[in-house]
N, C-alpha and C positions, 0 to 999 in steps of 0.2 A: 271113166277113169280120169284121175285127177293129172291137172296138167302138169304139176311135181309132187318133189314129197318133204316135207318136213326137213328144215336143215337145221346146222346149228350155227350163228352168226363167227364169223371168224376170229369177232374181236373179243366181244364181252361172254360167246359160250351161250346165247340163251337161246333155245329153239324157236324157230320162226314155220310158224303153222302153214303150212298152206294156204288160208284164207287173208293171211297178213301182209301187205307191204313188205319191199325187202328191195336190197341194190343185189344185181348178182355179177363177179365180174367169172368170164370164160376163159380157162388155161388151158393150151395146150401146146402140144409141141410137134416142131417139126424140124429134119433133116436139111443142109443148104447145102449143096456142094456135091453131094455124097448119092453115087447108084447103087441099091436101087432109096428114092424118097422114102423115110422113113416117117409116120406121122403116129401121136400117140393122139388115145380117146381122150374129148372135150372132159373138163370138170368144172363143174360151178361151185367158185368159193361167195359164199351169200355174208351180207354186213346188213343188220337189220338199220329201221333209216336212223338212229338216236348215234350209232357207231358209224354209221354212215358221213352224215355231217358233223361229230367230234373230230374223226380224225382228217376232216377236210378242209375242217379248220382251225388247226392245229398246225404246230412246226412240221415242217418236215421233218421227213427223219432221216438219218443219220448214217443210218446203215441197209446196204443192200440194195442193188438196184432194182429189183422187183417191189422189195417194200415202197422206194421213192416212185415207181412206174404206178405203182397203183393210188397213192396217194397223188400224183398228179392225174389220174383219170378219172377220180371222185371228184377230184377239186373241178374240175372242168363240168362235170355232171351233174352237179350240184350246184354249182354256180350257175345251168344255164338259167334253169328254172326253178324257181318256187315249191315246186312240188314234194319233193324228198326232204324237205326241211319242214312244211306243213303235216306231212306223215307222221314224222319225227314229234314234230308239236302237238297232235293230237294223238298218239299215245303216251305221251308224257300228260294230257292232263287227263288221259282217261283211265291211268293210275290214280293220278293225285284224287279225281273225284272218287274212284272208286272205293278209297278208303278216306273219310273227310277226316277220320280222327286220328290218322298217323299224319297227318298233310298240317293241322292245328295243334297238335300232342305239346301237354305242356310240359316245361319244364320241370327236371325232379327238383327238390328243393335245395337249397345252395348250402353249403358245410364252409361253414367257418371257421378259418385257420388261424392263431395268433401267431402275429410277428414271430422271428426268432432271437431269442435272449443276445445279445454282445454278452463279450466272451469276457467284459467286466464283471456284469449283472449276473454270470454264471456261476463266478467262483466264490 
């Protein structure tokens, strides 16, 4: 039995297979000061390494406490050790090397557009 199932990246929506690296955020809820104490089930929120690095290196989100908390946790996790960044680079490199013709694709033939006519010349 697999340790986990394939899941989607919360940012880009790409499917993260069970043999691929990922960053997971475990989210659950619990009541405080209410008897009897209630707890929700834990939910796993997955980030592909590329999205985790992009999010951690980007600007702090201006909306929502949960977005800010996720941002700050990703920054700490990714800032401690370069392994997530290394994994993101390996995924990017694997994708580029798998399609070298796309990486070095020639630009299309340029279209030459004449300059606009001035108002006096047009009349």
